[in-house]
C-alpha positions in Angstrom: -85.8 201.0 45.7 -83.7 199.3 48.4 -83.6 195.8 46.8 -82.5 196.8 43.3 -79.5 198.6 44.9 -78.7 195.5 46.9 -78.9 193.3 43.8 -76.6 195.6 41.9 -74.1 195.6 44.8 -74.2 191.8 44.9 -73.6 191.5 41.2 -70.7 193.9 41.3 -69.2 191.9 44.3 -69.7 188.6 42.4 -67.9 190.1 39.4 -65.0 191.1 41.6 -64.8 187.7 43.2 -64.8 185.6 40.0 -61.5 184.5 38.5 -60.8 182.5 35.3 -57.7 180.3 35.2 -56.4 178.9 31.9 -55.5 175.3 31.3 -51.8 175.9 32.0 -52.5 178.0 35.1 -53.0 177.2 38.8 -54.2 179.4 41.6 -52.6 179.3 45.1 -55.4 180.5 47.4 -54.8 182.1 50.8 -57.6 182.7 53.4 -56.6 185.6 55.7 -53.0 185.0 54.7 -53.1 181.3 55.4 -52.6 178.8 52.6 -55.9 176.9 51.8 -55.2 175.1 48.6 -54.4 175.1 44.9 -57.3 175.6 42.4 -57.8 175.6 38.7 -58.1 175.5 35.8 -61.5 177.0 35.0 -63.9 179.4 36.9 -62.8 180.3 40.5 -64.9 182.2 43.0 -63.0 184.0 45.8 -64.5 185.7 48.8 -62.7 189.0 48.5 -61.0 190.5 50.5 -60.8 187.5 52.8 -59.4 185.2 50.1 -56.5 186.1 47.8 -55.0 184.1 44.9 -51.6 184.0 43.2 -51.5 182.8 39.6 -48.8 180.3 38.7 -48.0 179.1 35.2 -47.0 175.5 34.6 -45.6 176.0 31.1 -41.9 175.4 30.4 -39.8 178.6 30.8 -36.8 179.4 28.6 -34.2 181.2 30.7 -31.1 182.8 29.2 -28.0 182.3 31.3 -25.9 185.4 30.4 -22.3 185.1 29.2 -19.6 185.1 31.8 -15.9 184.6 32.0 -14.8 181.2 33.3 -11.3 179.8 33.9 -11.1 176.1 32.9 -9.1 173.4 34.6 -6.1 174.1 32.3 -6.2 177.8 33.1 -7.8 179.0 29.9 -10.1 182.0 30.2 -13.3 181.6 28.1 -16.7 183.2 27.8 -19.7 180.9 28.1 -23.4 181.5 27.5 -26.1 178.9 28.2 -29.8 178.4 28.2 -31.9 176.5 30.7 -35.4 175.1 30.5 -37.6 174.5 33.6 -41.2 174.3 34.7 -43.1 174.5 38.0 -44.3 171.1 39.3 -45.6 172.2 42.7 -47.3 175.6 42.7 -47.6 175.7 46.5 -43.8 175.5 47.0 -43.1 177.8 44.1 -45.1 180.6 45.9 -44.4 179.9 49.5 -40.8 178.5 49.5 -39.2 181.2 47.3 -39.9 184.8 46.6 -39.0 185.0 42.9 -38.4 181.6 41.4 -37.2 182.9 38.1 -34.6 185.2 39.6 -33.5 182.4 42.0 -33.0 179.9 39.2 -31.1 182.4 37.1 -28.6 183.2 39.9 -28.1 179.6 40.8 -27.6 178.7 37.2 -24.9 181.2 36.6 -23.0 180.0 39.7 -23.4 176.3 38.7 -22.2 176.9 35.2 -19.1 178.6 36.5 -18.3 175.8 39.0 -19.0 172.9 36.8 -17.1 174.2 33.7 -14.1 175.0 35.9 -13.7 171.3 36.6 -13.0 170.5 32.9 -10.1 171.3 30.6 -10.7 173.1 27.3 -10.4 170.0 25.2 -12.8 168.1 27.5 -15.3 171.0 27.3 -15.3 171.1 23.5 -15.4 167.3 23.1 -17.7 166.4 26.0 -20.3 169.1 25.9 -23.2 166.7 26.5 -21.6 165.5 29.7 -21.0 169.0 30.9 -24.7 169.9 30.2 -25.9 166.9 32.1 -23.8 167.7 35.1 -25.0 171.3 35.2 -28.6 170.2 34.9 -28.3 167.8 37.8 -26.7 170.3 40.1 -29.3 173.0 39.3 -32.2 170.6 39.6 -30.9 169.5 43.1 -31.1 173.2 44.3 -34.5 174.0 42.7 -36.3 170.8 43.8 -37.3 172.4 47.2 -38.8 175.3 45.3 -41.3 173.1 43.4 -39.6 173.4 40.0 -37.9 170.9 37.7 -35.0 171.7 35.3 -35.5 169.7 32.2 -32.4 170.7 30.2 -29.4 173.0 30.2 -27.5 173.7 27.0 -24.2 175.5 26.5 -24.9 177.5 23.4 -21.8 179.7 22.9 -18.1 179.3 23.8 -15.9 182.2 23.0 -12.1 181.5 23.0 -9.3 184.1 23.2 -7.7 185.1 19.9 -4.3 183.6 20.8 -6.0 180.3 21.7 -7.9 180.3 18.4 -4.6 180.8 16.5 -3.0 178.0 18.5 -5.9 175.6 17.8 -5.8 176.5 14.1 -2.1 175.7 13.9 -2.7 172.4 15.7 -5.5 171.5 13.4 -3.3 172.4 10.3 -0.4 170.3 11.7 -2.8 167.4 12.2 -4.1 167.6 8.6 -0.5 167.7 7.3 0.4 164.6 9.3 -2.6 162.7 7.9 -1.7 163.8 4.4 1.9 162.6 4.7 0.7 159.3 6.1 -1.8 158.8 3.2 1.0 159.7 0.7 3.4 157.2 2.3 0.8 154.5 2.2 0.1 155.2 -1.4 3.9 155.0 -2.2 4.1 151.7 -0.4 1.2 150.2 -2.2 2.5 151.4 -5.5 5.9 149.9 -4.8 4.3 146.5 -3.9 2.3 146.5 -7.2 5.4 147.5 -9.2 7.3 144.6 -7.6 4.6 142.2 -8.5 4.5 143.6 -12.1 8.3 143.2 -12.4 8.0 139.5 -11.3 5.4 138.9 -14.0 7.5 140.6 -16.7 10.6 138.6 -15.6 8.6 135.3 -16.2 7.1 136.6 -19.5 9.5 138.9 -21.4 6.9 139.4 -24.1 4.8 141.2 -21.6 7.3 144.1 -21.5 7.0 144.3 -25.3 3.2 144.5 -25.1 3.4 147.2 -22.4 5.8 149.1 -24.6 3.4 148.9 -27.6 0.5 150.0 -25.4 2.5 153.1 -24.2 3.4 153.9 -27.8 -0.3 153.7 -28.8 -1.2 156.1 -26.0 1.5 158.5 -27.1 0.5 158.3 -30.8 -3.1 159.4 -30.1 -2.1 163.1 -30.3 -0.3 162.5 -33.7 2.3 165.1 -32.9 5.0 163.0 -31.2 8.2 161.4 -32.4 8.7 157.9 -31.2 12.3 156.6 -30.6 12.8 152.9 -30.1 15.2 152.2 -27.3 17.8 149.4 -27.5 15.9 147.4 -24.9 12.9 147.5 -27.3 15.0 145.9 -30.2 16.4 143.3 -27.8 13.0 142.4 -26.7 11.9 142.1 -30.3 14.8 139.7 -31.1 13.9 137.6 -28.1 10.3 137.4 -29.2 11.4 136.3 -32.7 13.8 133.7 -31.3 11.0 132.3 -29.2 8.7 132.1 -32.2 11.4 130.3 -34.2 12.0 127.8 -31.4 8.3 127.1 -31.2 8.1 126.6 -35.0 11.0 124.1 -35.0 9.4 122.1 -32.2 6.2 121.8 -34.2 8.2 120.5 -37.3 10.0 117.8 -35.2 6.7 116.4 -34.0 5.6 113.2 -35.9 3.1 113.8 -38.6 0.0 111.6 -38.8 -0.2 108.9 -41.5 -2.1 109.5 -44.7 -4.6 106.8 -43.8 -5.1 108.3 -40.4 -5.4 111.8 -41.9 -8.2 110.7 -44.3 -11.6 110.8 -42.9 -13.1 107.3 -42.3 -16.3 106.5 -44.1 -19.4 106.5 -42.0 
């Protein structure tokens, strides 16, 4: 009767001493309060109560950095919220060197965000967000390295501006768009003036071109069939000039020597 009781007690003790660690977990083992090593993953056997173990997860942790009021370099008060990503690289330091690694990183992240953002003006903060994120990550990573953790990324996810600043930026953006619109309109007028000057030079060399352009305009107007066309005096003058040019051309052709009759006849093959 004695041995079955002993066996049952041993089985119960073994069940209490067995630990199972997942693939992403490590166990920091202490023997009588002294660090003895890091174990895992898999099946772990501890001699309780002489050996104790603290589980440590190696997965990346997403930590929300709460929104806080920050004064930029150009004295603008803004609210900034961010998010940080970190993971434990040394389970021994994460357990022994710091009491609560999550809380410690959260506090140092808030302080770092406030200090780094205060070095930039509002325009730099909006235009160079990637640079600001990188500087924040480097500073936080420097502080957390002795704790056995590595910060992989820090991202500013929300920037809230005061209402008066939003109105001022909206006015600035509107003025900038109006400036660009005026510049584009002026460039269009300049190009149109250049093309009109070139067209005027061509029409000066060829007066008939003006007549053709007038006829084309008349054809476009007459498509609706509800317009009355009035011929200007310039139009009649141009017609007279065109007729005079045709007569001059015809007289020039008459004065040219005509070929002889023998030359005009086709020669026999």
